[in-house]
C-alpha positions as CSV (number, residue, x, y, z in Angstrom):
1,M,14.3,2.0,21.5
2,T,17.0,4.4,20.2
3,G,17.7,5.1,16.6
4,D,20.8,2.9,16.7
5,D,18.7,-0.1,17.7
6,V,16.3,0.2,14.7
7,H,17.0,-1.7,11.5
8,P,17.7,0.7,8.6
9,A,15.4,-1.3,6.2
10,W,16.3,-0.4,2.7
11,L,18.3,2.7,3.6
12,P,21.5,1.5,5.3
13,D,24.5,3.8,5.1
14,E,26.0,1.4,2.6
15,A,23.2,2.0,0.1
16,S,24.3,5.7,-0.4
17,R,28.0,4.8,-1.2
18,A,27.6,5.7,-4.9
19,V,26.4,9.2,-4.0
20,G,28.4,9.7,-0.9
21,S,31.8,8.9,-2.5
22,R,31.4,11.5,-5.2
23,R,31.5,15.3,-5.5
24,V,27.9,16.6,-5.4
25,L,26.3,20.0,-6.2
26,V,22.8,20.9,-4.9
27,R,21.4,24.0,-6.6
28,A,18.0,24.6,-4.9
29,D,16.5,26.2,-1.8
30,G,13.5,25.8,0.5
31,P,12.7,23.2,3.2
32,L,12.5,20.2,0.9
33,A,15.9,21.2,-0.6
34,Q,17.3,21.2,2.9
35,A,16.2,17.5,3.2
36,V,18.1,16.8,-0.1
37,V,21.2,18.5,1.4
38,Q,20.9,16.6,4.6
39,E,20.7,13.3,2.8
40,V,23.8,14.1,0.7
41,T,25.6,15.5,3.8
42,R,25.0,12.2,5.6
43,A,26.2,10.2,2.6
44,V,29.5,12.2,1.9
45,A,30.4,12.2,5.6
46,R,30.1,8.4,5.6
47,H,31.8,7.7,2.3
48,G,34.4,10.5,1.8
49,G,32.8,12.6,-1.0
50,S,32.1,16.3,-1.0
51,L,29.1,18.6,-1.2
52,R,28.6,22.1,-2.4
53,A,25.1,23.7,-2.0
54,D,23.6,27.1,-2.5
55,P,24.3,29.5,0.4
56,A,20.6,29.9,0.7
57,I,20.4,26.5,2.2
58,A,21.4,26.7,5.8
59,G,24.6,24.8,6.5
60,G,24.8,23.8,2.8
61,V,28.0,25.3,1.6
62,G,30.8,22.8,1.3
63,D,33.8,21.7,-0.7
64,D,33.7,20.8,-4.4
65,G,37.0,19.0,-4.4
66,G,39.0,22.0,-5.5
67,D,38.6,22.0,-9.3
68,G,35.0,23.2,-9.6
69,R,33.9,19.9,-11.2
70,F,31.1,17.7,-9.9
71,D,30.1,14.1,-10.4
72,L,26.4,14.7,-9.5
73,V,24.3,17.8,-9.9
74,L,20.9,18.1,-8.3
75,A,19.2,21.3,-9.4
76,L,15.9,23.0,-9.9
77,T,15.1,24.0,-13.4
78,D,14.9,27.7,-12.5
79,A,18.3,27.7,-10.7
80,D,20.9,30.2,-11.9
81,G,24.5,29.3,-12.7
82,L,24.1,25.6,-13.6
83,P,27.3,23.8,-14.6
84,D,27.7,23.1,-18.3
85,A,26.5,19.5,-18.2
86,A,23.4,20.4,-16.3
87,A,22.7,23.4,-18.6
88,R,22.9,21.1,-21.6
89,V,20.5,18.7,-20.1
90,L,18.1,21.5,-19.3
91,A,18.3,22.8,-22.9
92,E,17.6,19.3,-24.2
93,L,14.6,19.1,-21.9
94,D,13.3,22.5,-23.0
95,S,13.6,21.5,-26.6
96,R,11.7,18.3,-26.0
97,S,8.9,19.3,-23.8
98,G,9.2,22.8,-22.6
99,R,10.2,24.2,-19.3
100,G,7.9,23.6,-16.3
101,T,6.6,20.3,-17.5
102,L,8.1,18.1,-14.8
103,G,5.4,19.1,-12.4
104,A,5.6,19.3,-8.6
105,E,7.0,15.8,-8.1
106,G,8.6,14.7,-11.4
107,F,12.2,14.8,-12.3
108,A,14.6,14.3,-15.2
109,L,17.8,12.2,-15.0
110,A,20.6,12.1,-17.5
111,R,24.4,11.7,-17.7
112,R,26.5,14.1,-19.8
113,D,30.2,14.6,-20.0
114,G,30.9,12.5,-17.0
115,V,28.3,14.3,-14.8
116,T,25.0,12.8,-13.6
117,V,22.3,15.4,-13.6
118,V,19.0,15.4,-11.8
119,L,16.6,18.3,-12.7
120,A,13.2,19.1,-11.2
121,D,10.7,21.9,-11.3
122,G,10.0,21.5,-7.6
123,A,12.1,20.4,-4.6
124,A,9.9,17.4,-4.0
125,G,10.9,16.1,-7.5
126,L,14.6,16.8,-6.6
127,L,14.1,14.7,-3.4
128,Y,12.6,11.8,-5.4
129,G,15.3,12.1,-8.0
130,L,18.0,11.8,-5.4
131,F,16.5,8.7,-4.0
132,H,16.3,7.3,-7.6
133,V,20.0,7.8,-7.9
134,V,20.5,6.0,-4.6
135,R,18.5,3.1,-6.1
136,L,20.6,3.0,-9.2
137,G,23.8,3.1,-7.3
138,A,27.0,2.9,-9.4
139,A,24.9,2.4,-12.5
140,A,23.9,6.1,-12.3
141,F,27.5,7.1,-12.9
142,G,28.3,4.9,-15.9
143,A,28.0,5.7,-19.6
144,A,26.2,8.7,-21.0
145,S,22.4,8.2,-21.0
146,A,19.3,9.7,-22.6
147,I,17.1,11.9,-20.5
148,D,14.8,9.8,-18.4
149,V,11.7,11.8,-17.3
150,Q,9.7,10.3,-14.5
151,H,6.4,11.4,-13.1
152,P,4.3,9.6,-10.4
153,V,1.3,8.0,-12.0
154,T,-1.0,8.8,-9.0
155,A,-1.2,12.1,-7.3
156,R,-1.8,10.6,-3.8
157,R,0.2,7.7,-2.7
158,M,-1.0,7.2,0.9
159,L,-0.6,4.9,3.8
160,N,-3.4,4.5,6.3
161,H,-2.2,3.7,9.8
162,W,-4.7,1.8,11.9
163,D,-3.0,3.1,15.1
164,N,-4.8,3.9,18.4
165,I,-3.5,6.3,21.1
166,D,-5.0,4.0,23.8
167,T,-4.5,0.3,23.6
168,H,-7.8,-1.3,22.5
169,P,-8.8,-4.2,24.7
170,V,-9.3,-6.5,21.8
171,M,-7.3,-5.1,18.8
172,G,-4.3,-3.7,20.7
173,Q,-2.6,-0.4,19.9
174,V,-2.4,-1.1,16.2
175,E,-5.6,-2.7,14.8
176,R,-4.6,-5.5,12.5
177,G,-0.9,-4.6,13.1
178,Y,1.7,-7.3,13.4
179,S,4.8,-5.3,14.2
180,G,4.4,-4.2,17.8
181,G,2.9,-0.9,19.0
182,S,2.5,2.5,17.3
183,I,5.4,4.5,16.2
184,F,3.3,7.7,16.7
185,W,1.6,7.1,20.1
186,R,2.9,5.9,23.4
187,D,1.6,6.0,27.0
188,S,-1.7,7.6,25.9
189,G,0.1,10.4,24.1
190,L,2.5,11.4,21.4
191,T,5.7,9.4,21.3
192,G,8.9,11.0,22.5
193,D,10.9,9.2,19.8
194,L,10.5,11.7,17.0
195,D,13.8,10.5,15.4
196,R,12.0,7.2,14.7
197,I,9.3,9.0,12.8
198,R,11.9,11.1,10.9
199,A,13.5,7.8,9.9
200,Y,10.1,6.6,8.8
201,A,9.6,9.7,6.7
202,R,12.9,9.0,4.9
203,L,11.8,5.5,4.1
204,L,8.4,6.8,2.7
205,A,10.0,9.5,0.6
206,S,12.5,7.1,-0.8
207,V,9.7,5.1,-2.5
208,G,7.4,8.0,-3.3
209,V,4.8,7.8,-0.5
210,N,3.5,11.4,0.0
211,A,0.6,11.1,2.5
212,I,-0.3,9.2,5.7
213,T,-3.1,9.0,8.2
214,V,-1.8,8.7,11.8
215,N,-4.8,7.1,13.4
216,N,-7.2,4.2,13.0
217,V,-10.2,4.5,10.6
218,N,-12.2,3.0,13.5
219,V,-12.0,6.2,15.5
220,H,-12.4,5.6,19.2
221,A,-13.1,8.1,21.9
222,T,-9.6,9.3,22.6
223,E,-8.5,9.4,19.0
224,A,-11.5,11.5,18.1
225,H,-10.0,14.4,20.1
226,L,-7.0,14.6,17.6
227,L,-9.4,16.8,15.6
228,T,-9.8,19.3,18.4
229,D,-8.0,19.6,21.7
230,R,-5.3,17.1,20.8
231,L,-4.6,18.7,17.5
232,G,-1.2,19.9,18.7
233,D,0.1,16.3,18.6
234,V,-0.9,16.0,15.0
235,A,0.8,19.3,14.2
236,A,4.0,18.0,15.9
237,L,3.9,14.9,13.7
238,A,3.3,17.0,10.6
239,D,6.4,19.1,11.4
240,V,8.6,15.9,11.4
241,L,7.1,14.5,8.2
242,R,6.9,17.7,6.2
243,P,10.7,17.9,5.3
244,Y,10.2,14.6,3.4
245,H,7.1,15.7,1.5
246,V,4.7,13.6,3.5
247,R,1.4,15.3,4.3
248,V,-0.7,14.3,7.3
249,H,-4.3,13.3,7.1
250,L,-6.7,12.4,10.0
251,S,-9.3,9.7,10.3
252,V,-12.3,11.4,11.8
253,N,-15.5,10.1,13.3
254,F,-18.7,11.1,11.4
255,N,-20.4,11.7,14.8
256,S,-17.8,14.3,15.8
257,P,-20.3,17.2,15.9
258,V,-22.1,15.3,18.7
259,A,-19.2,13.7,20.5
260,L,-16.9,16.7,20.4
261,G,-19.1,19.7,19.6
262,G,-22.0,19.0,21.9
263,L,-24.5,19.3,19.1
264,P,-27.7,17.2,19.3
265,T,-27.2,15.8,15.8
266,A,-24.6,15.0,13.2
267,D,-27.0,15.2,10.3
268,P,-24.8,16.4,7.4
269,L,-27.5,18.7,6.0
270,D,-28.1,20.5,9.4
271,P,-26.8,24.1,9.2
272,D,-25.2,23.9,12.6
273,V,-23.4,20.7,11.7
274,R,-22.0,22.2,8.6
275,A,-20.9,25.3,10.5
276,W,-19.2,23.1,13.1
277,W,-17.2,21.2,10.5
278,A,-16.3,24.5,8.8
279,E,-15.0,26.1,12.0
280,T,-13.2,22.9,13.2
281,T,-11.5,22.6,9.8
282,R,-10.4,26.2,9.9
283,Q,-8.7,25.5,13.2
284,V,-7.0,22.5,11.8
285,Y,-5.5,24.4,9.0
286,A,-4.5,27.2,11.3
287,A,-2.4,24.7,13.1
288,I,-1.3,22.6,10.0
289,P,-1.3,24.8,6.9
290,D,-0.5,21.8,4.6
291,F,-2.9,19.4,6.2
292,G,-4.1,16.8,3.7
293,G,-7.7,16.1,4.7
294,Y,-10.0,13.6,6.4
295,V,-10.4,9.9,6.0
296,V,-13.9,8.6,7.0
297,K,-15.3,5.1,7.7
298,A,-19.1,5.5,8.0
299,D,-22.1,3.2,8.4
300,S,-19.7,0.3,8.5
301,E,-19.0,-2.3,11.3
302,G,-20.6,-0.1,13.9
303,Q,-19.1,3.2,12.9
304,P,-21.8,6.0,12.7
305,G,-22.7,7.5,9.3
306,P,-25.3,9.4,7.3
307,F,-27.7,6.5,7.1
308,R,-28.7,7.3,10.7
309,Y,-30.3,10.5,9.4
310,G,-31.7,9.2,6.2
311,R,-28.9,10.8,4.1
312,T,-26.8,9.4,1.4
313,H,-23.1,8.9,1.6
314,A,-22.6,11.6,-1.0
315,E,-24.5,14.1,1.3
316,G,-22.3,13.0,4.2
317,A,-19.0,13.3,2.3
318,N,-19.9,16.6,0.7
319,T,-20.5,18.3,4.0
320,L,-16.9,17.5,5.1
321,A,-15.7,18.3,1.6
322,A,-17.2,21.8,1.8
323,A,-15.3,22.5,5.0
324,L,-12.0,21.4,3.4
325,E,-12.4,23.0,0.0
326,P,-11.2,26.5,0.9
327,Y,-7.9,25.0,2.0
328,G,-7.3,22.5,-0.8
329,G,-8.1,19.5,1.4
330,V,-9.8,16.3,0.4
331,V,-12.1,13.7,1.9
332,H,-11.1,10.1,1.5
333,W,-14.5,8.4,2.0
334,R,-14.3,4.7,2.3
335,A,-16.7,2.5,0.3
336,F,-16.3,-0.4,2.8
337,V,-20.0,-0.3,3.8
338,Y,-22.0,-3.5,4.3
339,D,-24.4,-5.2,6.6
340,H,-22.5,-7.0,9.3
341,R,-25.6,-8.5,10.8
342,Q,-26.6,-10.8,8.0
343,D,-28.6,-14.0,8.3
344,W,-26.4,-16.8,7.1
345,R,-29.5,-18.8,6.2
346,D,-30.4,-16.2,3.5
347,R,-28.4,-17.0,0.4
348,S,-29.7,-13.9,-1.4
349,T,-27.7,-11.7,0.8
350,D,-24.2,-11.2,-0.5
351,R,-21.6,-9.0,1.2
352,A,-19.7,-8.8,-2.1
353,R,-22.5,-6.8,-3.6
354,A,-22.7,-4.2,-0.9
355,A,-20.2,-1.5,-2.0
356,H,-21.6,-1.4,-5.5
357,D,-25.2,-1.4,-4.3
358,H,-24.6,1.5,-2.0
359,F,-22.2,3.7,-4.1
360,A,-22.8,3.1,-7.9
361,P,-26.1,5.0,-7.9
362,L,-24.3,8.0,-6.4
363,D,-21.8,8.4,-9.2
364,G,-21.5,12.1,-10.1
365,R,-23.0,13.3,-6.8
366,F,-19.8,13.6,-4.9
367,A,-18.0,16.9,-4.6
368,G,-14.8,17.4,-6.6
369,N,-12.6,17.1,-3.5
370,V,-14.2,13.8,-2.4
371,I,-12.1,10.7,-3.2
372,L,-14.1,7.4,-2.8
373,Q,-11.6,4.9,-1.3
374,V,-12.5,1.5,-2.7
375,K,-10.9,-1.8,-1.5
376,H,-9.3,-3.6,-4.5
377,G,-11.7,-6.5,-4.0
378,P,-15.3,-6.7,-3.0
379,I,-14.8,-8.5,0.3
380,D,-11.8,-7.7,2.5
381,F,-8.2,-8.2,1.4
382,Q,-8.5,-11.9,0.9
383,T,-5.7,-14.0,-0.6
384,R,-7.6,-14.1,-3.9
385,E,-10.6,-11.9,-4.9
386,P,-11.8,-10.4,-8.2
387,V,-11.3,-6.7,-8.7
388,S,-14.1,-4.7,-7.2
389,P,-16.8,-3.7,-9.7
390,V,-17.1,-0.3,-8.0
391,I,-13.8,0.6,-9.8
392,A,-15.6,0.4,-13.1
393,A,-18.9,1.8,-12.0
394,M,-18.2,5.4,-11.1
395,P,-16.5,7.3,-14.0
396,A,-17.8,10.6,-12.6
397,T,-16.2,10.1,-9.2
398,H,-12.6,10.4,-8.1
399,L,-11.5,7.0,-6.8
400,A,-8.6,5.7,-4.7
401,V,-7.9,2.0,-4.8
402,E,-7.1,0.6,-1.4
403,L,-4.6,-2.2,-0.8
404,Q,-3.4,-3.8,2.4
405,V,0.3,-4.0,3.1
406,T,-0.2,-5.4,6.6
407,Q,-0.9,-9.1,6.0
408,E,-4.2,-9.5,7.8
409,Y,-5.3,-12.5,5.7
410,T,-2.0,-13.4,4.2
411,G,0.1,-14.6,7.1
412,Q,0.2,-11.5,9.4
413,Q,3.9,-11.0,8.8
414,R,4.6,-14.3,10.4
415,H,4.6,-15.9,6.9
416,V,6.6,-14.8,3.9
417,C,4.1,-13.5,1.4
418,Y,5.5,-11.0,-1.1
419,L,2.4,-9.1,-2.3
420,G,3.9,-7.2,-5.2
421,P,2.7,-9.7,-7.8
422,M,-0.8,-9.6,-6.4
423,W,-0.9,-5.8,-6.6
424,R,0.6,-5.6,-10.0
425,E,-2.1,-8.1,-11.2
426,V,-4.8,-5.9,-9.6
427,L,-3.4,-2.6,-11.0
428,S,-3.1,-4.1,-14.5
429,F,-6.6,-5.5,-14.6
430,T,-8.8,-4.0,-17.4
431,P,-12.4,-3.6,-16.1
432,W,-13.7,-3.0,-19.6
433,G,-11.8,-5.7,-21.4
434,A,-8.4,-6.0,-23.0
435,M,-8.5,-2.7,-24.9
436,G,-9.8,-0.6,-22.0
437,P,-8.0,1.3,-19.3
438,T,-6.5,-0.4,-16.3
439,V,-7.3,-0.1,-12.6
440,A,-4.2,2.0,-12.2
441,E,-5.4,4.4,-14.9
442,V,-8.8,4.7,-13.1
443,A,-7.0,5.5,-9.9
444,S,-4.8,8.1,-11.6
445,G,-7.5,9.8,-13.5
446,V,-6.0,8.9,-16.9
447,A,-8.9,6.6,-17.6
448,H,-11.2,9.6,-17.7
449,G,-9.3,11.8,-20.0
450,D,-6.4,13.2,-18.0
451,E,-3.3,14.3,-19.9
452,R,-0.5,11.9,-20.8
453,T,2.9,13.5,-21.0
454,G,6.3,12.1,-22.0
455,S,7.3,8.8,-20.4
456,G,5.1,9.3,-17.4
457,R,1.4,9.9,-16.8
458,R,0.4,13.2,-15.3
459,P,-2.1,12.6,-12.4
460,S,-5.3,14.5,-12.2
461,G,-4.6,15.8,-8.7
462,Q,-7.3,13.6,-7.2
463,G,-7.6,9.9,-6.8
464,G,-4.7,7.7,-6.0
465,L,-3.5,4.5,-4.3
466,V,-3.9,3.9,-0.6
467,A,-2.6,1.0,1.5
468,V,-3.0,-0.1,5.1
469,S,0.5,0.2,6.6
470,N,2.4,-2.7,8.1
471,V,4.8,-0.6,10.3
472,G,5.0,-0.7,14.1
473,D,7.6,0.0,16.7
474,D,9.3,-3.4,16.2
475,R,13.0,-2.9,15.6
476,F,12.6,-4.4,12.1
477,W,9.7,-2.0,11.4
478,T,7.5,-4.8,10.0
479,G,8.0,-7.7,12.4
480,H,9.2,-10.0,9.7
481,P,12.3,-8.5,8.1
482,L,11.2,-9.8,4.7
483,A,7.8,-8.0,5.0
484,Q,9.7,-4.8,4.5
485,A,9.6,-5.7,0.8
486,N,5.8,-5.3,0.7
487,L,6.1,-1.7,2.0
488,Y,8.8,-1.0,-0.5
489,A,6.8,-2.5,-3.4
490,F,3.7,-0.6,-2.6
491,G,5.4,2.8,-2.8
492,R,7.2,1.9,-6.0
493,L,4.0,0.5,-7.7
494,A,2.0,3.5,-6.5
495,W,4.6,5.7,-8.3
496,N,4.5,3.5,-11.4
497,P,2.2,0.5,-11.6
498,L,3.9,-0.8,-14.7
499,L,7.0,-1.7,-12.8
500,D,7.8,-5.4,-12.6
501,P,7.4,-6.8,-9.0
502,L,10.4,-9.0,-9.4
503,T,12.6,-6.1,-10.5
504,L,11.3,-4.2,-7.4
505,L,12.3,-7.2,-5.3
506,D,15.8,-6.9,-6.8
507,E,15.9,-3.2,-5.9
508,W,14.9,-3.9,-2.4
509,I,17.5,-6.7,-2.1
510,D,20.3,-4.6,-3.4
511,L,19.5,-1.7,-1.1
512,T,18.7,-3.7,2.0
513,F,21.5,-6.4,1.7
514,T,24.1,-4.2,-0.1
515,P,26.4,-6.3,-2.2
516,A,29.5,-4.6,-0.8
517,A,28.5,-5.7,2.7
518,T,27.7,-9.4,1.7
519,A,30.3,-12.1,1.2
520,D,28.3,-13.9,-1.5
521,P,25.7,-11.6,-3.0
522,D,24.8,-14.0,-5.8
523,L,23.8,-16.7,-3.3
524,L,21.9,-14.1,-1.2
525,R,20.0,-12.8,-4.2
526,R,19.2,-16.2,-5.6
527,T,18.0,-17.5,-2.2
528,L,15.8,-14.5,-1.5
529,H,14.1,-14.9,-4.9
530,E,13.6,-18.6,-4.3
531,V,11.9,-17.8,-1.0
532,M,9.9,-14.7,-2.0
533,D,9.2,-14.7,-5.7
534,D,6.2,-17.0,-5.7
535,S,5.4,-16.8,-2.0
536,W,1.9,-15.3,-2.6
537,H,0.9,-18.3,-4.7
538,T,2.5,-20.6,-2.1
539,Y,0.4,-19.0,0.7
540,E,-2.7,-19.3,-1.5
541,S,-2.0,-22.9,-2.2
542,Y,-2.0,-24.0,1.4
543,T,-4.8,-21.8,2.6
544,A,-7.7,-20.6,0.3
545,P,-8.6,-22.8,-2.7
546,L,-10.0,-21.3,-6.0
547,G,-11.2,-18.0,-4.6
548,V,-12.7,-19.1,-1.3
549,G,-11.8,-16.8,1.5
550,F,-12.4,-16.2,5.2
551,M,-11.7,-19.8,6.3
552,V,-9.8,-18.3,9.2
553,R,-10.3,-18.0,13.0
554,P,-12.8,-15.2,13.8
555,G,-11.3,-12.4,15.7
556,S,-7.6,-13.1,15.2
557,H,-8.0,-13.9,11.5
558,Y,-4.9,-16.2,11.8
559,G,-4.8,-19.9,11.2
560,P,-7.4,-22.2,9.7
561,D,-11.0,-22.4,10.8
562,V,-13.0,-23.7,7.8
563,D,-16.4,-22.9,9.3
564,G,-15.3,-20.0,11.5
565,Y,-17.4,-17.5,9.5
566,E,-19.8,-19.9,8.0
567,Y,-22.7,-19.3,10.4
568,T,-21.9,-15.8,11.6
569,P,-23.6,-12.5,10.7
570,W,-20.5,-11.1,9.0
571,G,-21.1,-12.8,5.7
572,T,-18.5,-14.4,3.3
573,Y,-19.5,-18.0,3.3
574,H,-18.2,-21.0,1.3
575,F,-21.5,-23.1,1.4
576,A,-19.6,-26.4,1.4
577,D,-21.9,-29.5,1.6
578,R,-21.7,-33.1,0.6
579,D,-22.2,-32.3,-3.0
580,G,-20.0,-29.3,-3.7
581,I,-18.5,-26.0,-2.6
582,G,-18.6,-22.3,-3.6
583,V,-20.9,-19.3,-3.7
584,D,-23.4,-18.9,-6.5
585,R,-23.1,-15.2,-7.5
586,T,-24.5,-15.6,-11.0
587,R,-27.4,-13.6,-12.4
588,A,-29.1,-16.8,-13.5
589,T,-29.4,-18.6,-10.2
590,G,-27.5,-16.8,-7.6
591,T,-27.0,-13.4,-5.9
592,G,-26.7,-11.5,-9.2
593,Y,-23.2,-10.2,-8.3
594,T,-21.8,-11.0,-11.7
595,G,-24.2,-8.4,-13.1
596,Q,-22.3,-5.6,-11.3
597,Y,-19.4,-6.0,-13.8
598,P,-19.4,-4.4,-17.3
599,L,-18.9,-6.6,-20.3
600,P,-16.9,-8.7,-21.0
601,W,-16.4,-9.7,-17.3
602,S,-20.1,-10.0,-16.4
603,D,-20.3,-12.8,-19.0
604,V,-16.9,-14.3,-18.3
605,Y,-17.7,-14.7,-14.6
606,E,-21.3,-15.9,-15.2
607,S,-20.3,-19.3,-16.6
608,P,-18.2,-21.9,-14.9
609,A,-16.8,-22.7,-18.4
610,S,-15.3,-19.3,-18.8
611,C,-14.7,-18.2,-15.2
612,P,-11.0,-18.3,-14.4
613,D,-10.2,-21.3,-12.3
614,E,-8.5,-19.3,-9.6
615,L,-11.9,-17.5,-9.0
616,L,-14.2,-20.4,-9.7
617,L,-15.5,-20.9,-6.2
618,F,-15.9,-17.2,-5.6
619,F,-18.5,-17.1,-8.4
620,H,-19.9,-20.6,-8.5
621,H,-21.1,-23.5,-6.4
622,V,-19.8,-26.6,-8.2
623,P,-19.5,-30.3,-7.5
624,Y,-16.3,-31.6,-6.0
625,T,-15.9,-33.6,-9.3
626,H,-16.0,-30.5,-11.5
627,V,-13.0,-30.7,-13.8
628,L,-10.8,-27.6,-13.9
629,R,-8.8,-26.5,-17.0
630,S,-5.8,-28.3,-15.5
631,G,-7.6,-31.5,-16.0
632,T,-8.0,-32.2,-12.3
633,T,-11.1,-32.2,-10.2
634,V,-11.9,-29.5,-7.6
635,I,-11.4,-31.9,-4.7
636,Q,-8.1,-33.3,-6.1
637,H,-6.9,-29.7,-6.7
638,I,-7.7,-28.9,-3.0
639,Y,-5.6,-32.0,-1.9
640,D,-2.8,-31.4,-4.3
641,T,-2.3,-27.7,-3.6
642,H,-2.4,-28.0,0.1
643,F,0.2,-30.8,0.2
644,A,2.4,-28.9,-2.3
645,G,2.1,-25.7,-0.4
646,A,3.2,-27.1,2.9
647,E,6.1,-28.8,1.1
648,Q,7.1,-25.6,-0.6
649,V,7.2,-23.8,2.8
650,A,9.5,-26.5,4.2
651,R,11.8,-25.9,1.2
652,M,11.7,-22.2,1.8
653,R,13.0,-22.7,5.3
654,S,15.8,-25.0,4.1
655,R,16.9,-22.5,1.5
656,W,17.0,-19.7,4.0
657,A,19.1,-21.8,6.4
658,R,21.9,-21.8,3.8
659,L,22.3,-18.1,4.2
660,G,22.4,-18.2,8.0
661,D,24.9,-21.1,8.0
662,A,27.1,-19.1,5.6
663,E,26.8,-16.0,7.7
664,L,25.6,-13.9,4.7
665,V,23.1,-11.9,6.8
666,A,23.3,-10.2,10.1
667,P,22.7,-12.6,13.0
668,D,19.7,-10.7,14.4
669,V,18.0,-10.7,10.9
670,D,18.7,-14.3,10.5
671,A,17.4,-15.3,13.9
672,R,14.1,-13.4,13.3
673,I,13.6,-14.9,9.9
674,R,14.3,-18.4,11.1
675,E,11.8,-18.0,13.9
676,R,9.1,-16.8,11.5
677,L,9.8,-19.6,9.0
678,D,9.5,-22.2,11.7
679,E,6.1,-20.8,12.5
680,Q,5.2,-20.7,8.8
681,V,6.1,-24.4,8.4
682,R,4.0,-25.3,11.5
683,C,1.0,-23.2,10.3
684,A,1.1,-24.4,6.7
685,Q,1.0,-28.0,7.9
686,E,-2.0,-27.1,10.1
687,W,-3.8,-25.5,7.2
688,R,-3.0,-28.5,5.0
689,D,-4.4,-31.0,7.5
690,Q,-7.5,-29.1,8.5
691,I,-8.5,-28.2,4.9
692,N,-7.9,-31.6,3.5
693,T,-9.6,-33.4,6.3
694,Y,-12.6,-31.1,6.2
695,F,-13.2,-31.6,2.5
696,Y,-12.5,-35.3,2.6
697,R,-15.1,-35.7,5.3
698,K,-17.6,-33.5,3.4
699,S,-17.1,-35.1,0.0
700,G,-16.2,-38.7,0.9
701,I,-13.8,-38.7,-2.0
702,P,-10.2,-39.9,-1.2
703,D,-7.0,-38.5,-2.4
704,A,-6.0,-40.1,-5.7
705,H,-2.4,-40.4,-4.5
706,G,-3.2,-42.0,-1.2
707,R,-1.5,-39.4,1.0
708,R,-2.4,-39.3,4.6
709,I,-5.6,-37.3,5.4
710,H,-6.8,-37.4,9.0
């Protein structure tokens, strides 16, 4: 597929009109500054503006319009010869906070004397500042404005690709990927379409993502060799991503010293094993000097780990950390460790407890360049979970909170499910109560005493936000064109978790469906909000009730199968019987999971009277006649929400049809979305009928409204 065939997502040429139609000065040098110049060059060529750049930037000297005046100045704070407006902004910035306080990625934006000025201490900040001006569009060139200083809240804003070089016989080329094959790997090797990867790097930089892994956390035999004899492929990818400030990380197999090095053991305390990791890592950095580090899934779902040798996960992680430390690299060590050979008969075993049981006792034992990567919930990216108690349990450990952009359990990019509101809810959660720090502050390091500066929070240099990518080689990048909004929202929330998800949706709409290119932008915007704003809750309403998860088909994880996991060794049960439903996770009578939370949440979750209704069945086994705060019973809530959810999806389809009929979106986009909405309507009805029928047959309690239940 050529570059012309690929949908531009939120960076169509029209999105850069406000920048490209004006006179622009770039005063900076270096590789990242070249990316800034290339972005502006592309924009002015399209929209008739002009560019002047420092001669130090290859190919960067252009025309300023003849009078030496500029509409937009993008400059490093240590640049010489700034125009008057930029110099005044710099002087104001110096008087307010002092020079050099923007950091490697921050920027300052202001408008003075008819000139829009972006200043940054580093070229990465200048790149992010340029994309911020693109987001603002014409509004960036309006009235004079106070200085807006922006810093990313988290130092690492990472996407994990679950891509395989070889196509896995069960999972395919991208595990839990719903957008085609890998954009990195093709025909058992590196793709020849590096332009596609370059376009991807632009998309990532435009929302502030600065790190990716290029292979699956389940590291299979072929992919293991990316660490050694296939390292050149990783270096080639790093070369393409580097100009957009995206660093490459690798998922590695804990057993690599045996599988690749021929050693008899992978024991992390064995001197030969430590030496092997040190030498292998030296070779990695010789090939990729700005390599980010390793991601490790160990002792989980069949992946090898330190438990095999009687070692702790801290001992395992620290061996890799020691190898990376001389080069500034980090280990992202995943906390997704649990027994996937459980006995469903044993109600004392609880998969939700596993991560806390394994890792909380190790707090303070991890090396300084180990980042414990914790899923935002205790199970596995379900439609509704409580926030993982591990996030509150390890104040002496750097943490990264892991989200999932690919919609494994939320419709697999066949259903509209805008996840921004879910993520904002997670990131805003206060594990220690209303007056304590948020999940986002834990991930950024602010919760543990890092400096706050100006209008942004300065990250600690460790920790961060990580998400499983939803991108594949599909021409729309994400299979469902509307799923692009999830990738956009992740990057923006990783930059600033306080942003409003609906405002981010507006940003994405304005960039993707530019008003100048749309006959009726108000109808388009209104319809997209009607379809997407509450789509997470809509999906929840016709699938998982009140915090129950995993009622999906084993293997594919798509579509309803109420008992699909109920009698399997994987855990995550609903325990529905004739009397009630839910998992008793209380300290008093259940698995004790509520005790893993600090106050006040340990007490809030302990009692059905105080537990939030949306999580009731995650924490409690209650009768079908239990009355919720809404005044309805659990069984009637199940019926009502599943009927309402299916009806809402049908309305979503009808609303979208107005746009296609009015020809307000491109025909190929319209056709793909209509196809996906047809499937969502079908699947929502199947969920409705199976869930309602199952619980009617279990409870024997009819629907109060007499609707048809099979």
